C-alpha positions, 0 to 999 in steps of 0.5 A, a space after each residue: 554490495 549494499 544499496 549505495 544510495 540507501 533506502 531514503 535516497 531510493 524513495 526520494 528518487 522514486 517520488 521525484 520521478 513520479 513513479 508508481 512502483 519500485 521493484 527490487 530483486 536479486 540480479 537487477 538494479 532497483 527498478 522504477 515504474 513510471 508511466 507503466 514502464 520499468 526504468 532501472 536506476 543507475 546502480 549495480 545489480 543487487 545480490 541476495 545479501 542486499 535484498 535481505 538487508 533491505 527487507 529486514 530494514 523495512 520490516 519489524 522482527 515479527 514481520 520478517 519472521 512471518 515473511 520467512 515462514 509464509 514466503 509472502 508478506 504484505 505491509 505498509 509504512 510512511 516515509 518522511 521526505 523532509 521536515 517541511 514535507 508531509 510523509 508519503 505512504 508505501 504499500 509493500 509486497 515481499 515474496 520469493 522468486 527462484 529461491 531469492 527474496 524480492 520486494 515490490 513497493 507501491 506509492 499510495 497517493 497522499 489524498 483520497 480522490 473523490 468519485 467524480 475526480 476519478 471519473 467513476 460511474 455516477 451509480 457509485 454515489 448510490 452505492 455510498 448511500 445504501 445502508 446495507 448490502 454487499 458490494 464487490 470490487 474486482 479486477 487485475 492488480 493496479 487497475 484501481 480497486 483500492 482507489 475505488 473503494 477509498 473514494 466510496 468510503 470517503 463519500 460516506 465519511 463526508 456525507 453520513 454521521 456513522 461509524 466506518 470500520 475497515 479491515 485491511 491487509 495492509 492499511 493503504 489510504 489513511 482516512 481522517 474522520 469527517 462526519 463519520 468516525 473511521 477506525 482502520 484495522 490491519 491484519 496482523 497488527 490490530 486483528 489476526 484475520 478477516 473472519 474474526 475481525 468481521 465477526 467482531 465488528 458485526 
């Protein structure tokens, strides 16, 4: 059976429910993560052909081929809710489980939140002012690593006349250049790998 509500309907339902994630796998209806808890939508369980159709719809031909070969793929895309509303950005992770295709989609907030809005340590303002160095952000999935990095980049963007280059897999937050000029490079689209991209940007 096909996804009866369609992908657009599923995305709209997730946005309306203020979900953080959508989980789609064989043998289950699509699941929405709301307030850290999974909730199935009213839909029959999906089968293997459903998953293949859904993933093939979301990926380009080259991405789909890469996913089949590597068994994993991270990607991102924009979804336009309506003509009067701005688009919503999703990050996706395609993978296999027990030989079946599966996908997890995360809804990325529209705006980049600032350090103070996230109640992050004030020392991060000092990090954003530094001209050189190595700053590591680590932690479990869903605990704010990308959001923290985005807040630091946004502070630099708003306070310094400089050139910022990000190397991402995939691009999540979309930045608008302010005082800085920001160029965002995505692995597999704008460059073939982190090592080569980092060497070139330096």
